[in-house]
N, C-alpha and C positions, 0 to 999 in steps of 0.2 A: 413492346417497349415504348415508353413515352418519349416522344421527341423532344429533344433539349431545347430547341428554338420555341417550340409550343409553350414548354413549361415556363421559360424566361418570359415570353409574353404575357402569360397569365399572372406572374408575380408582379411584373411591371405595371400591368393594368390595375391590379387591386391596390398596389402602392399609389398609383396616380389617383384613383377613386378616393382613397383614404385622406390624402392630402388636400384635394379639392373640397371634399365634404368638410374637413376641419376648417379650411380657409372660409368656405362659405358660411358655416355656422357662426363665425364671428360677426356677420351682419344680421343674420336672421335666425329664428328658431327653427332647426332642421333635425327633428327626431326621426328615428328609424320608421319609415313609412309602415302602416299596417299590413300591406300585402307582402312585407319581408318579415312579418312577426315570427315566422318559423326560425329565423336567425337568432332570436333572442329569447325563444322558449326553452332552450336547452342550457345546462349549466356548462361553463367554459372548462373543458377537460384539463387545461394547463394551469389553473390556479384555483385553490380552494376558497379564497376570500369572497369570490364572486358567486359561490354556489348558494342557493337558497337555503338549504339546511344550515350551513355555516352561519349565514347572516341572521336567520331567525333564532338559532340557539343561543346566540350571543346578545341577544337583546334582553334576556331576563324577562320574558313576558309572562303575565300572571292573568288568569281568567278575569274578564270584566274590563280590561285595558281598552282604550281607544287608540288605534294605530292609523297613520296615513301612509299609504304606499304611493308616493309622489313619482309621477312618471312611470306608472305602473306597467306600461306597455301590455303584452298579452296575459299578464297576471302570474307571472312565475313566482313572485313572493306573495301575491294577494291571497291565494288559497292556503299555503301553510300559515300564514299570519292570521287568517280567519279561524283557522283550526285551533291555533295556540291561544287565542283569547277566549275561545268557547262562545256559546250562544249569548251569553251575558255581555260579551264583549262587542266591538266594533271595528271593522276595517273600511276605511275610505279609499277606493281606488281613484286616483286623479290621473288624467291624461289629456294631452292636447288634441289626440285623435279620437273621434267618435268610433272609428272602425276597431281601436285597440279596446276600448271599453265594451264593445258588442262580444268581443272574443272572452273578455273577463266573465261578463255576464252568463255567457254560454257554460263555462267552466264552473262557475259558482253554482249554477242550477244543477248541472249534472252531479256535482259533488253533494247536492243536498244541504247546502249552507244557506242560511238565512240572515246573516250579521254583517253583509257587505253593503256599502253605500258606494255611489258612483258619482264623480264630479267631472264634468267636461270642461276642463280649464287649463291655462298655462300658470305656471308659478309666477308670481309678481302681478297678477291681475287683481289681487285683493279679494279673492273669492273664498278663502279660507276663514272659518271663525276662530276668533282669538281664544287662547288658552284651552283649546278642545282636547289636543293629543298627548298621549302618554309616551309615544314613541312615533318617529317619522324615519322612514327609509328613503334613501336617494341613491339608487344604483345606476352608475354610469349615465347620469342625466344632466348634472350640473353644467358640462361642457356644451350641451346642446342650447342653452339659454343665454342669449345675447347680454341681457341685463341680469347678471347673477347677483348683483348686490341686492336688487330689488327682490329677487327670489328667496334669497337667504333671509332678509329682513321679514318677509311674509311668514316664512317657516319659524322664525324666531317668535313672532307674534302668536303664532298657532300653538306653539309648544308649551306645555304646562310647566310650572317652576321646576319641578323634579324630573322632568321628562329627559329623553335622549333623542338626538339627531344622529342617525347612522348613514355616513356616506361611504360608497364603495367606488373606487376607480381602479381600472385595469388598462394597462398599456395597448392592448390589442384594440381597445375602442378608439374610434377615430376623433372622439372629444375628450380624450383623456386629460385630466387635470392633475398636475404634479401635487404631491404632499405640501410642498412649500408654499406654492401659491394659493392653494385651497386653505391651508391653514391661516394664512395671512388675511384672506378675505373672510373667514369665518370669525377670526378674532375682531376685525374692524366692524363686524355685523353685531357683535355681542355674545359670541360663543367662546367657550374654552374647551380644550381637549381633555377627555376622561380617559380614553384608552385607544390603542393603536394595534391593529393585527396585520400580519403579512410583511410585505417589503415595500419600498418606495415606488416600484413599477406595478404593484398589484396589492391594494391595501383596503382595509376598511377602518374607519376612524369614527369614534363615538365622540360627540360633542354635547355639551350642556350649556344653559345660560350661564354667563358669567355672574359673579356677585355684583358686579358694578352695573348690571342692566336687570 
């Protein structure tokens, strides 16, 4: 039988880490470290909007599209995205950590895929080519970036006129961004909402460039 005191200590410890990580990420970029990649390689069993299959299926991908997996981590979405756009398409895996990109490369090689590119960079650094991507995914990443405005502006420039930016947020993530604050920032950056899936504490929202931009 699990000792109640021990269980309380574990819960309190996780809560403390959650709060401290969230506060610290407001001052500097603090992504999940590559040695903890196993924590984000699996789909969250408590919400479907964060599952790779759900996100990819709702992007309306077609062969030949170019997709950016921004903040790709260990590649949970990179591989299904690469499979969906086919060999004539292209997926760019972008991450701030070289260790995460190494894991993606290993998976892509094992899967026998040849349509993936790798970009070691942070969003907002200006490393993305303008008007290159038909689809961009950003899954529980935005809250890790101190300068979110710069990040979204770069994604706006990189997205093609008829493209979609898919952002997923889940309350279990220490960097969770509320729908209200995300939509306000996205609107200020030149995006407008196309569709919304899930609930306010676990959602995926699709955005496109507004007509005014």
